[in-house]
N, C-alpha and C positions, 0 to 999 in steps of 0.2 A: 540367650534367656539371660537379662542382666537381673541384677541384684541389688539389696541397698541393707541394712541393718537397724534394727531399733535400739536404742540406748539397752535394753531389757535383755537384749539378744547377747550384745557386745561383753557386758559385765558378766554373765553367766559363763560366757564362752573364756574370759580372761579367769576363771573360777577352774576350769577344767586343765587336767593335768597336760602336759606337754603331748604325749601319744595322743590323747583323745583329740588334741586341737588339731593335730596331723590329720586324724581320722575324718573331721570336720571339714577340713580345707580339702582334702582329694573326695571327698561328695559334694561338696559345694562346686568344686572345679566340675566336675561328671554333671553336676545337673546343670551347670551355666552352658557346658555342649550339648548334653542331651537331657531335657527335664523327666523323660519317661522311660529313663534305663530302669530294667527290672529290678539294678540292686538296691535301687533308691526306696523302693516301696512305696513310693507315694501313694497316698489317699486321702481322701476329703474326711472332713472331722464333724464331727455333731456336738450336742448341748453347748456348754459355755466356748469353744470353740466354733460354732458353726460357723461358715462360710469362711474356713481357712482349711489350708493342706498340711499335710506332714510328710517328711521323708526321715528313715531309718540311717540312722548315722554309721552305729554300730546294734548288736544284738537288742540292747536295752535304752541307748540315746538315743533323742529323738531332736529333729527341726521344725519347729510351726513358722509357717508362712502365710502371707495372705497375696493375693493376685491384686495388682494395682492396676493394671490395665495390659496390651498383649504385650507378652516377653518384657514386662518387668514386674518384679516381687520382691517384697518386704519380710525379711527374717524377724521375729516377734519375739521367739522363747526358744530356748534349747534346755533338755533335760533329758533326765531318767523319764520311760513311761510312768512308774507310779508315782514320779514327783510332778509330772505336769498334767496326769489325769484323774488325779484323786479328788 
């Protein structure tokens, strides 16, 4: 699975502490190799994010992406559960 990043994702990513950036990098690497890995807790979203999916980075940090076409996604948002889904 290949991925690219929306400018909003990159902006929020750069604001994260280095330790969380490493966690993001590790989860994205796992996603690239196995997008259905159980530890990613991948799931479809509803409401304002209908048509998007989410993966779990840490207990509270999520990354939201949209499938562009087969084996290609764009990560659009990253943040805590409460910040993303308020």
